[in-house]
Phi, psi and omega in degrees: 000132180291136171299133168279125189262123193239141168244131187251113179262134186081031191299334186269353178278185181291324175298310188301312189295319178294329181290311177300333174294309181302312185299324176301332182269357185226042185290352172279351177243321185236153186220123176284118173247356172198143172230154189210139172215169178296286179225008180288065196297314183289335174290315185296312184297324175293328179293310188305311183294324181295307196256000177070037190276134185274344182218130179234132186224137178254129185283329177290114178308331185268356192296332180265003183288150174096184182260121184230139171263101187248149170293157185300122178182165170275110185254128181224165180211156175102172184304313191289330179292318171299319178290322177295325184289315176303318179280350181309127180297337168290358180252126174272315188232120171255122172272109177264091185253018178289137186273132172086195188285355170299337171281001186296314183300312187297332180291308177311308189298315181294323183285324181291327172284004175075028180274167159277131176253111172269111198259107160262347177282082191286339174309327183301320183274329174300308188282319184238034189313303182302322174290325180283322178289330178288322182299319181295316182288322184285327185264346181081018177291159178240126179257115182232123185286154176253336181308142179296326174297315183283330171301312185298321183293317182295318173291334173287337187268349177314129188058024172227153183253171185286343176291343181258007179265131174266325190201137158257143181223111173270149181261136170236147181290333188093349177063193186282342188250023183296329180268003183278147167268175185297323179297317175293334179290333180298334188252000177290144177244183180303321184289337181275324178287335175281352176272082181284138178292332189222344181244151169249101193229180185280180187294301185309310185283335182284331175290317182296329172292322177292329175267348185071010179294329171302328186282328176293316176300324180287326175299317180302313178303306180314315178306313182285310182310313192248002180059037177251131182305156179292333183293342183251018179229132172220173183223148182229160176275132178220098203289331185283342183061034185259310173273125184265336167188156171251155168230115182260125184262169182306329179272011177089357175279155179227137175246148184212148183246131185238154180167151171298152190286106167210140182278344177296334176296309172296330176299314179296324177297317178298325184284328192246357180316139008267018183275152167256114187261134176299130177212102173292351182277340175280142190287131185288138182295129185240104183297326181283325174283347187268344184284158354278160163262135187229154185220144182216158170284152172277129183281103183289337176282321177287322187255060185308321185295330177300307177302321183287328181287321181290318180296320186293316175300319168300320180296326180078199181055227189269352183310309177313313177303319178291319177307317193286320184290320184293320179291326172308305184306310180297326181281324175295321174292320175301310182300327183266013177066026170288324179223168170280166175308314184282355176274342186304322178292328175300318181300319186289323187285328175304307181302316178296328181282332187265322187264125174308140175281140176222162186283144178264105183240334179214164179300325177306325177292333181281319186287330181294314187297313187303308178307308186290332170288323178292319177295321183288319177297321186283328178292324183284318173303319177301315186297324191280325179291328184284330182286335187261354183074015188275000000 
């Protein structure tokens, strides 16, 4: 069996590190041929040395400036180097684990080059959904999600078409603030938001899980991934994070994918799809120890960002890109203690109200909406800081 050659973008983040760990356990099937990060040069150098990676790319064009003692590899930097790595004929699978809208160009490049794209960068589909689907169709690329929820749906839909689906139900853990009321949420800080009860993730997605913005982003993703209308997609709270999604079919039957919360399982499936590869390192599911499994409705009044994100998806056009960009600014401001947890929805709502919605016809439409949303959200954050004396 020929080895599947994998390039990992965002290799120093939580998904990137997990991907390298998975591949290291399956060297009979997969080989890491390239890694890429923004500017974490020392971390990338350690990965090159540990895994014997032949190509290393730093997205920051200045990252390789100066004197560095680096392990033997082909080292490159800058935007063009990232895109050339993605398009390289020696790469079979591109894992896009870049955080935020910065991963959009790499998504397009991989799909247009006919690669399998294992996508953890949900912002690509949220901001540029129609363009991403077109790029896959035109280039012959294959789009396989890494998100546990979308991996679950993909597995449940095997041998079924979207026309037979009555409903998709994504699950959310509810984050660390599930039991808090609005008054208590006013006093939570970044350290509280980053204590996720079931998942070990990076800062941005952990905060998104605390606000449930991530679930809105995943609903938008599901709409594009599976061609399902928003009226047939919903989300519920499932604190145990054992059931990752449900698919209900037109005859009333329901399929679900279950497993203990680990991103290594959807990563392995994205690399090996449609096969289920044996991995004895992954925790075996135990229904007795997992019981009881409970489900709750999402409180849209307490978790306003969820409601705003779903509304942006339904509005369509550039509205999802605006939501995504403004949410990134809000998360950064919260993590730096520039605003409170409960201020984040106001930041995003301001951008959605300020930036006009346009149709998404080109990448420039997405990038312009993204830039306008960041400016609007940033101005709002600055005005809030000046009012509070922060």
